[in-house]
C-alpha positions in Angstrom: 0.0 0.1 0.1 1.4 3.4 -0.7 1.5 5.4 2.4 1.8 9.4 3.2 5.3 10.7 4.4 3.1 12.0 7.3 1.7 8.9 8.2 2.0 8.2 12.3 5.1 5.9 12.9 4.4 3.4 15.8 7.4 1.7 17.0 6.9 -1.6 18.3 9.8 -3.5 20.9 9.3 -7.2 21.2 8.3 -9.6 18.5 7.0 -12.0 20.9 2.9 -12.4 20.6 2.1 -9.1 22.3 4.2 -7.4 19.7 2.9 -9.3 16.7 -0.2 -8.7 17.3 0.1 -5.2 17.3 1.9 -5.0 13.6 -1.1 -7.2 12.3 -3.6 -5.4 13.6 -2.4 -2.3 11.8 -2.4 -4.2 8.7 -3.9 -1.7 6.6 -3.6 1.7 8.3 -1.9 4.7 7.7 0.5 4.4 9.9 4.5 3.3 9.0 5.2 0.4 11.7 8.9 -0.2 12.8 9.3 -3.1 14.9 12.4 -4.1 16.3 13.1 -7.2 17.9 17.2 -8.4 19.0 16.0 -11.9 18.1 14.9 -12.9 13.7 12.3 -14.8 15.8 9.3 -15.3 17.4 9.6 -17.5 19.9 6.7 -19.8 21.3 7.6 -20.0 25.1 4.9 -22.0 26.3 6.7 -25.5 24.9 10.5 -24.2 25.3 10.3 -27.0 28.1 10.1 -29.2 25.0 13.4 -28.3 23.1 14.8 -28.7 26.5 13.8 -32.3 26.9 14.1 -33.3 23.7 10.9 -33.8 22.4 11.3 -31.1 20.1 13.1 -29.0 18.0 13.8 -25.7 18.6 13.0 -24.9 14.9 9.8 -26.1 15.1 8.6 -23.3 18.0 10.7 -20.6 16.2 9.5 -18.6 13.4 11.0 -16.2 11.9 9.3 -12.7 11.7 9.9 -11.7 8.3 8.2 -14.4 7.0 5.0 -13.9 9.6 4.9 -9.8 8.5 6.3 -10.9 4.6 2.4 -9.8 3.2 2.3 -5.8 5.8 3.7 -3.8 3.4 3.5 -0.8 6.1 5.8 -2.4 8.3 9.2 -3.1 8.5 11.1 -5.8 10.9 14.2 -4.5 12.2 17.3 -6.8 14.4 18.4 -5.0 17.1 18.0 -4.7 20.7 16.7 -1.3 21.6 17.9 -0.1 25.3 16.5 2.9 25.8 13.5 5.2 25.6 13.3 9.3 25.6 10.3 9.4 26.2 9.5 13.1 26.8 11.4 13.0 23.1 9.8 10.4 21.2 12.8 8.2 20.8 13.6 5.2 20.9 17.8 3.9 20.9 19.2 1.0 19.9 23.6 0.0 20.5 24.1 2.8 17.3 20.9 4.6 16.1 17.5 5.9 17.0 13.7 6.3 15.5 11.6 8.6 16.6 7.7 7.2 16.9 4.5 9.4 17.4 3.1 5.7 19.6 5.3 3.6 21.1 4.3 0.0 22.3 6.6 -1.8 24.5 5.9 -5.9 24.1 9.4 -6.7 25.4 8.3 -9.7 28.1 10.2 -11.0 31.3 14.0 -12.6 32.1 14.4 -14.4 34.6 14.7 -13.7 38.2 17.0 -15.2 40.5 16.3 -13.0 43.3 19.3 -11.0 44.4 21.1 -14.3 43.6 22.4 -14.4 39.9 25.8 -16.1 41.3 23.6 -18.8 41.4 22.5 -18.8 36.9 26.2 -20.4 36.1 24.7 -23.3 37.6 21.3 -23.2 37.6 20.4 -22.2 34.1 16.3 -20.7 33.9 14.2 -21.5 30.6 13.0 -18.5 29.1 15.4 -18.6 25.7 16.2 -21.2 23.1 20.1 -20.9 24.6 18.4 -21.8 27.6 16.3 -24.8 26.8 19.6 -26.2 24.3 21.7 -25.0 27.1 19.5 -28.0 29.6 19.4 -30.4 26.8 23.1 -29.9 26.8 22.9 -30.9 30.3 20.5 -33.7 30.9 22.3 -35.6 28.0 25.5 -35.6 29.2 24.2 -36.1 32.8 23.3 -39.6 31.1 26.5 -40.1 29.3 28.5 -39.4 32.1 26.9 -41.6 34.1 27.9 -44.6 32.0 31.0 -44.5 32.8 30.9 -43.7 36.1 32.1 -46.1 38.9 31.7 -43.6 41.4 28.9 -44.1 43.0 28.2 -41.2 45.0 29.4 -39.4 41.8 26.9 -41.6 39.3 23.9 -40.5 41.7 24.7 -37.3 41.7 24.9 -36.8 37.9 20.8 -38.7 38.1 20.0 -36.4 40.1 18.0 -33.4 38.6 16.7 -30.0 41.2 14.0 -28.1 39.3 13.8 -25.4 41.4 10.0 -23.5 40.9 6.7 -25.0 41.1 4.8 -23.0 38.2 4.0 -24.5 34.9 8.0 -24.6 33.6 8.5 -26.8 36.9 6.3 -28.3 36.9 6.2 -29.5 32.3 10.1 -29.7 33.4 10.3 -32.2 36.1 7.3 -34.8 34.1 9.5 -34.6 30.9 12.6 -35.1 32.4 11.7 -38.1 34.2 9.6 -39.4 31.8 12.8 -39.4 29.7 14.3 -41.3 32.7 11.7 -43.8 32.4 10.9 -44.3 29.4 13.1 -43.0 26.8 16.0 -44.1 27.5 16.3 -47.5 29.9 17.1 -49.1 26.6 19.9 -47.1 25.3 22.6 -47.5 27.7 24.3 -50.1 28.6 26.2 -50.1 32.3 23.2 -47.9 34.2 19.7 -48.0 34.6 18.3 -45.1 34.0 15.3 -44.7 35.5 16.9 -44.6 39.0 17.3 -40.6 38.2 16.6 -38.7 41.0 14.1 -35.9 39.8 13.1 -33.4 42.8 11.0 -30.0 42.7 11.4 -27.4 44.7 8.8 -24.7 45.5 8.5 -22.2 48.5 4.4 -22.1 48.4 2.6 -24.5 49.5 1.2 -26.2 46.9 2.1 -27.0 42.9 1.1 -23.5 40.1 0.4 -21.5 42.1 -1.3 -19.6 40.0 -4.2 -21.9 38.5 -6.9 -22.9 40.3 -6.1 -25.0 43.6 -7.6 -28.3 41.8 -4.9 -28.3 39.1 -1.9 -28.0 42.1 -3.3 -31.1 44.0 -3.4 -33.1 40.7 -0.2 -32.0 39.1 1.4 -33.4 42.6 -0.5 -36.6 42.6 0.1 -37.3 39.2 3.6 -36.0 39.4 4.7 -38.1 42.4 3.1 -41.2 40.7 5.8 -40.5 38.1 8.3 -40.4 40.4 9.1 -37.2 40.7 9.9 -36.1 44.3 8.0 -32.6 45.6 9.4 -30.4 48.2 7.1 -27.5 49.5 7.2 -25.5 51.6 11.3 -24.6 50.8 13.7 -22.3 49.7 17.0 -22.7 47.8 19.4 -21.1 49.6 22.8 -22.7 47.4 24.3 -23.3 44.4 27.0 -24.8 43.1 28.8 -27.7 40.7 28.8 -30.4 43.6 24.7 -29.8 44.5 22.3 -27.4 46.5 21.0 -26.4 49.4 17.5 -26.8 49.9 17.0 -24.9 53.3 19.9 -26.6 55.8 19.5 -29.7 53.6 22.5 -30.7 51.1 21.4 -32.6 47.8 24.0 -33.6 45.9 22.7 -32.3 42.9 24.8 -31.9 39.2 22.1 -30.8 37.2 19.7 -27.5 39.3 17.6 -26.0 36.5 15.8 -22.8 37.7 12.4 -21.9 37.2 11.1 -20.3 40.2 11.0 -16.5 38.9 10.6 -14.0 36.3 11.1 -9.8 36.6 11.1 -6.5 34.4 13.6 -5.9 32.1 16.4 -3.6 32.1 15.1 -1.4 29.3 11.3 -1.2 30.9 13.7 -0.6 33.9 15.3 2.1 32.5 11.6 4.1 31.7 11.6 5.7 35.3 8.2 4.7 35.6 5.9 3.2 38.2 6.1 -0.5 38.6 5.5 -3.3 40.6 7.8 -5.6 42.7 8.6 -7.9 40.0 9.4 -5.5 38.0 6.9 -4.7 35.8 5.2 -1.5 34.6 2.3 0.0 36.1 -0.1 1.2 33.2 -3.2 2.8 33.1 -6.4 0.7 31.8 -5.8 1.6 28.5 -2.2 -0.6 28.6 -0.3 3.7 28.4 1.4 4.9 30.4 0.1 7.7 32.5 1.8 10.3 31.7 2.7 9.5 28.5 -1.0 8.4 26.2 1.3 7.3 23.3 2.8 4.8 25.0 1.4 1.2 26.3 2.6 -1.3 27.3 1.5 -5.2 27.0 2.0 -8.1 27.5 4.2 -9.8 30.4 6.1 -6.3 30.9 2.5 -4.7 32.3 1.0 -5.2 35.5 -2.8 -4.1 35.2 -6.0 -5.2 36.8 -8.7 -6.3 35.0 -11.5 -4.2 35.9 -14.1 -7.3 36.4 -12.1 -9.2 38.5 -9.8 -7.6 40.5 -6.9 -9.2 39.6 -3.9 -8.8 38.0 -3.7 -9.7 34.2 -1.5 -13.2 34.3 1.6 -13.2 32.5 -0.1 -15.5 29.7 0.2 -15.8 25.7 -3.2 -15.1 25.7 -3.1 -12.1 27.2 -0.8 -10.7 25.6 -2.7 -11.7 22.1 -6.2 -9.6 23.9 -3.6 -6.7 25.1 -1.7 -6.7 21.7 -5.3 -6.8 19.3 -7.3 -3.9 21.9 -3.8 -1.5 21.1 -4.0 -2.3 17.8 -7.7 -1.2 17.4 -7.0 1.6 19.5 -4.7 2.9 17.2 -6.6 2.5 14.2 -9.1 4.3 15.6 -7.2 7.2 16.4 -5.3 8.0 13.6 -8.6 7.0 11.8 -10.3 9.9 13.2 -12.7 8.5 14.9 -12.7 10.3 18.2 -13.8 7.9 19.9 -12.8 7.9 23.9 -10.2 5.4 24.9 -11.4 2.1 26.2 -10.6 -0.1 29.3 -8.7 -3.0 28.4 -11.0 -6.0 29.9 -9.3 -9.7 29.6 -11.0 -12.6 29.0 -10.1 -15.6 30.8 -10.0 -18.8 28.2 -8.5 -21.5 31.1 -5.2 -22.4 32.6 -3.1 -25.2 31.0 -0.2 -27.4 32.5 1.2 -31.0 30.7 2.1 -33.9 33.0 4.0 -35.4 31.0 3.1 -38.0 27.5 -1.1 -38.7 27.7 -1.0 -36.3 30.6 -2.1 -32.2 31.3 -4.4 -30.4 32.9 -7.1 -27.9 31.6 -8.8 -25.9 33.6 -12.0 -24.2 31.5 -15.0 -22.0 33.0 -14.2 -23.1 36.8 -14.1 -27.1 35.6 -11.0 -29.6 35.5 -9.9 -31.8 33.0 -7.2 -33.9 33.1 -5.2 -37.5 31.8 -5.7 -37.9 28.5 -8.9 -35.9 27.5 -6.8 -33.3 29.2 -4.1 -33.7 27.1 -5.2 -33.8 24.2 -7.2 -30.5 24.9 -3.8 -28.2 26.1 -1.8 -30.3 22.8 -5.0 -28.3 20.3 -4.9 -25.0 22.3 -1.2 -25.3 21.4 -1.8 -25.9 18.2 -3.7 -23.3 17.5 -1.1 -20.3 19.3 1.6 -22.0 17.0 2.4 -19.5 14.3 2.7 -20.8 10.4 1.4 -23.7 9.1 3.8 -25.8 8.4 4.5 -25.3 12.6 1.1 -26.5 12.9 1.3 -30.0 11.1 5.5 -30.7 12.2 4.2 -30.6 15.6 0.9 -32.6 16.3 3.2 -35.3 13.8 6.2 -34.7 16.4 3.2 -36.0 19.5 1.7 -38.5 17.8 4.8 -40.3 17.0 6.3 -39.0 20.6 2.6 -40.6 22.3 2.9 -43.6 20.6 6.5 -44.3 20.2 7.6 -42.8 22.9 10.4 -41.9 21.2 12.2 -38.7 21.4 14.3 -38.0 18.2 15.6 -34.2 19.0 18.9 -35.5 21.1 22.0 -34.2 19.7 25.0 -32.8 22.0 26.2 -30.1 20.1 29.5 -28.8 20.0 32.9 -30.3 22.2 31.1 -31.8 24.7 33.9 -32.7 27.8 32.6 -35.7 29.9 33.5 -35.0 33.8 34.1 -38.3 35.3 35.1 -38.9 38.5 36.2 -42.6 38.3 36.1 -44.4 34.9 34.6 -47.7 35.0 36.2 -50.6 33.8 35.0 -51.4 29.8 34.9 -55.2 29.4 36.2 -55.9 25.3 37.1 -59.0 24.2 39.4 -60.6 27.2 40.6 -57.5 28.2 39.1 -55.4 30.6 40.5 -51.8 30.0 40.0 -48.6 31.0 38.5 -45.3 29.2 40.7 -42.8 28.8 39.3 -40.0 30.4 
């Protein structure tokens, strides 16, 4: 479409669910859209744990932003990280250049929080990006490879002990998937260890799992995980993490694999705005999702704190919330640009339910105050997640992978890239012919 040189400039920071919805909603509006993201792909974060546990390859849950918006002639996609915003001058800044905006939409999401203990990060990676998922996958797979040749019993058990910190959806899903890998996928592939002896511990400070979801879901998640062999440690916090293990309260657990799913916080960009934020660092906005003193600046998705006027509760940081916010803001900008003169509305969140998967053929879904579990819950969970995936090819490939995994219990995305270095305390002797040799360290 041809654009007037004086068309309003809309800058969107972040190509997640919310940012994409704003760009899509402005397709036929006389504006110039500038979408910036430090990654060149849109990531379906709810399925990151499946990349981390070898169910899916990363490319299947990531879609190039340029491809998604290829038919949007008024949109320019830029691979860049926005590091600052001058609210008064209406300029966003990258590391090399700046750009003016008439409307600004901040959709940067949240990042991992270690609650002031960033020293935990090296030994307890989080799960917020594809790089995080690949690192966790590498650690899980190498743990079994090392255990295969570890003679020392204590060291071997430490390698096969996995501690997940945080009992929210990510922690629950990660714990269930790891225990399934150990007990269902790998037992027939290793000769010198029983992979089913792997120990998976899920730790949370709260009194139940899935604290932000209906209580019944938390109870069922706990029962399902325990039936699968996961140990649930509630009302306990992690006080220290090292290469050798983790202190859970006053108790030391020898565990060489600790994964962090305990909390999130606002990004550095959100902090640089010098506006009011909540205890998690989310930007507090008005009922129309704009900054109180800057009606041309919107914050949407996980990065924002806004109360739903119907329930009085904060809108949850989930994909459906970001999508609804993006659609709301896009319509508001469209109305104002086209001069309809309507008063700005109030954002109202439509809760379509909560979901979490426990394992193969097991999931929980709460819709209209009814909780579904087991295979039916898993089918509902699968259909909803397929719908949210961007791209027809992604939907089909992921669906086929899930069906195959369900039928054959195989996980094909188990490549260990790079040059893996196995750390073995005492190398197991391996019989080769009539000789008993030692594997070279």
